[in-house]
C-alpha positions in Angstrom: 25.1 -19.1 13.8 28.7 -20.1 14.1 30.5 -22.0 11.3 31.0 -25.7 11.9 34.2 -27.7 11.6 34.1 -31.6 11.6 37.2 -33.3 12.8 37.9 -37.1 13.3 40.3 -38.3 15.9 40.2 -35.0 17.7 40.9 -35.7 21.4 44.7 -35.8 21.1 47.7 -34.5 19.0 47.1 -32.7 15.8 43.3 -33.3 15.8 42.9 -31.8 19.2 45.1 -28.8 18.2 43.0 -28.2 15.1 39.8 -28.4 17.1 41.1 -25.8 19.6 42.4 -23.5 16.8 39.0 -23.4 15.0 37.1 -23.1 18.2 39.3 -20.1 19.2 38.2 -18.5 16.0 34.5 -18.9 16.7 33.8 -22.3 15.0 31.4 -24.8 16.6 33.1 -28.2 16.5 31.8 -31.8 15.8 34.4 -34.4 16.8 34.7 -38.2 17.2 37.2 -40.5 18.9 37.2 -44.0 20.3 37.4 -43.1 24.0 34.2 -41.5 25.5 35.9 -40.0 28.5 38.5 -38.4 26.3 35.7 -36.9 24.2 33.9 -35.5 27.2 37.1 -34.0 28.6 37.8 -32.4 25.2 34.3 -31.1 24.9 34.4 -29.5 28.3 37.8 -27.9 27.8 37.0 -26.4 24.4 33.5 -25.2 25.3 34.7 -23.5 28.5 37.7 -21.9 26.9 36.0 -20.6 23.8 32.2 -20.3 24.4 31.4 -22.4 21.4 29.4 -25.6 21.0 31.2 -29.0 20.7 29.2 -32.0 19.4 30.7 -35.4 20.2 30.2 -39.0 19.2 32.2 -42.1 20.2 33.3 -43.8 17.0 36.1 -46.0 15.8 37.0 -44.7 12.3 38.5 -48.0 11.3 34.9 -49.4 11.3 32.9 -48.4 8.2 29.6 -48.8 10.0 30.8 -46.4 12.7 32.2 -44.0 10.2 28.8 -43.8 8.4 27.1 -43.4 11.8 29.3 -40.4 12.6 28.4 -38.9 9.3 24.7 -39.3 10.0 25.3 -37.8 13.4 26.8 -34.7 11.8 24.2 -34.4 9.1 21.4 -34.6 11.8 22.7 -31.4 13.2 21.2 -29.7 10.2 24.1 -27.3 9.9 26.2 -26.3 6.9 29.5 -28.1 7.0 32.1 -25.4 6.5 35.2 -27.5 7.1 35.9 -31.3 7.2 39.2 -32.5 8.6 39.9 -36.2 8.0 42.5 -36.6 10.7 41.9 -40.1 12.2 44.6 -42.7 11.7 47.5 -44.4 13.3 51.1 -45.6 12.7 52.1 -49.2 13.0 55.9 -49.6 12.3 57.2 -52.5 10.3 58.5 -53.7 7.0 56.1 -54.8 4.2 57.7 -58.3 4.0 57.8 -59.0 7.7 55.1 -56.9 9.4 52.2 -58.5 11.2 49.6 -60.1 9.1 46.7 -57.7 8.6 48.8 -54.5 9.1 47.9 -53.2 5.7 44.2 -53.9 6.0 44.0 -52.4 9.5 45.8 -49.2 8.6 43.9 -48.8 5.3 40.7 -48.9 7.2 41.8 -46.3 9.7 43.9 -44.1 7.6 42.2 -44.1 4.2 38.8 -45.8 4.2 37.7 -43.6 7.1 38.3 -40.4 5.0 36.8 -42.0 1.9 33.5 -43.0 3.6 33.1 -39.9 5.7 33.7 -37.6 2.8 31.2 -39.5 0.7 28.7 -39.1 3.6 29.3 -35.3 3.7 29.6 -34.7 0.0 25.9 -34.2 -0.8 25.6 -31.5 1.8 28.8 -29.8 0.6 27.7 -29.9 -3.0 24.3 -28.4 -2.3 26.0 -25.6 -0.4 28.5 -25.1 -3.2 31.0 -24.3 -0.4 33.3 -26.0 2.0 36.9 -27.1 2.7 38.2 -30.6 3.1 41.5 -31.3 4.7 43.1 -34.7 4.6 45.8 -35.3 7.1 48.4 -37.1 5.1 52.1 -37.3 6.1 55.7 -36.8 4.9 55.3 -40.5 4.3 52.9 -39.6 1.5 55.9 -38.3 -0.4 58.9 -40.4 0.6 59.1 -44.0 1.8 61.4 -44.6 4.7 62.8 -47.5 6.7 60.2 -49.3 9.0 57.4 -47.3 7.4 55.8 -50.4 5.9 52.1 -50.4 5.2 51.7 -47.0 6.9 53.5 -45.3 4.0 51.3 -47.2 1.5 48.2 -45.8 3.2 49.6 -42.3 3.3 50.5 -42.4 -0.4 46.9 -43.6 -1.0 45.4 -40.7 1.0 47.4 -38.2 -1.0 46.0 -39.8 -4.2 42.5 -39.6 -2.8 43.0 -35.9 -2.0 44.1 -35.2 -5.6 41.2 -37.1 -7.1 38.7 -35.4 -4.7 40.0 -32.0 -5.5 39.3 -32.4 -9.2 35.8 -33.8 -8.5 34.8 -31.0 -6.1 36.3 -28.0 -8.0 33.0 -27.4 -10.0 31.2 -27.1 -6.6 33.6 -24.5 -5.3 34.8 -26.9 -2.6 38.5 -26.6 -1.7 40.6 -29.7 -0.9 43.9 -29.6 0.9 46.3 -32.4 1.6 48.4 -31.8 4.8 51.7 -33.5 5.0 53.3 -33.0 8.4 56.7 -34.4 9.5 57.4 -35.6 13.0 55.0 -33.9 15.4 55.2 -34.3 19.1 52.1 -36.4 19.9 51.4 -39.5 22.0 52.5 -41.8 19.2 56.1 -40.7 20.0 55.8 -41.4 23.7 58.8 -43.4 25.0 61.3 -42.5 22.2 64.6 -41.1 23.2 64.5 -38.0 21.0 64.8 -34.4 22.3 61.5 -32.5 22.4 62.9 -29.7 20.3 63.4 -32.0 17.3 59.7 -32.3 16.9 57.1 -29.9 15.5 54.4 -28.7 17.8 50.9 -29.9 17.0 49.8 -26.3 17.3 52.0 -25.3 14.4 50.2 -27.8 12.2 46.9 -26.5 13.4 47.9 -22.9 12.8 48.9 -23.8 9.2 45.6 -25.6 8.5 43.6 -22.6 9.8 45.7 -20.2 7.8 45.1 -22.2 4.6 41.4 -22.1 5.2 41.4 -18.4 6.0 42.4 -17.4 2.5 39.8 -16.0 0.2 37.7 -18.6 -1.5 39.3 -17.6 -4.8 42.4 -19.5 -3.7 43.2 -23.0 -2.5 46.4 -24.3 -0.9 46.4 -27.7 -2.5 49.2 -29.3 -0.4 50.9 -28.3 2.8 54.3 -29.7 3.6 55.6 -28.9 7.1 58.7 -30.4 8.6 60.8 -30.0 11.7 63.3 -27.2 11.2 66.3 -29.6 11.7 64.9 -32.1 9.2 62.9 -35.3 9.2 63.4 -37.9 11.9 
């Protein structure tokens, strides 16, 4: 039986690239996203290209009930969870003092609470297996606040803190936890900006780095991955 990787927000950008990378290396994939047609297109593309199985569920990771439902969907597969990638999230620009009311709450739900609740749902299975690897998709914003980052930066600082706490809790169960902090990566969230393509990282570069960290022997863990555009942050 193939190993299984679980990825949230996996039809576009970094999440899609991570799903394709693991699938290319023989992993079955369980993914979720909000758009059913995007999920079906992703499933068809990955299965036809790699000969693996892709399990999909439509879910909004900003909604706790749907997060838990996706967790139950994965557990119902009755498969060991080899890798969990908490990737779902989004960026809403603004300043803390002037951004739209509710910005913090919305982004906390999508960027932090989604990872918190899904990891809690997966944890009993991971602990029983005494194996597994959790990746949390943080950001350069987890390390350094910047202009117009607003509540997004708050959520990414929180996700890095969650990763650190989780790592300590799961060490006794031989479960690795890695925080991934990519800089500007060319995804749909940058559509419309007047910045040359070459200033961005490729989503595939982030995916390659995530897979490489997982591929190390289980005696080692890459605790944090910082990856930036060669020419510097945007």
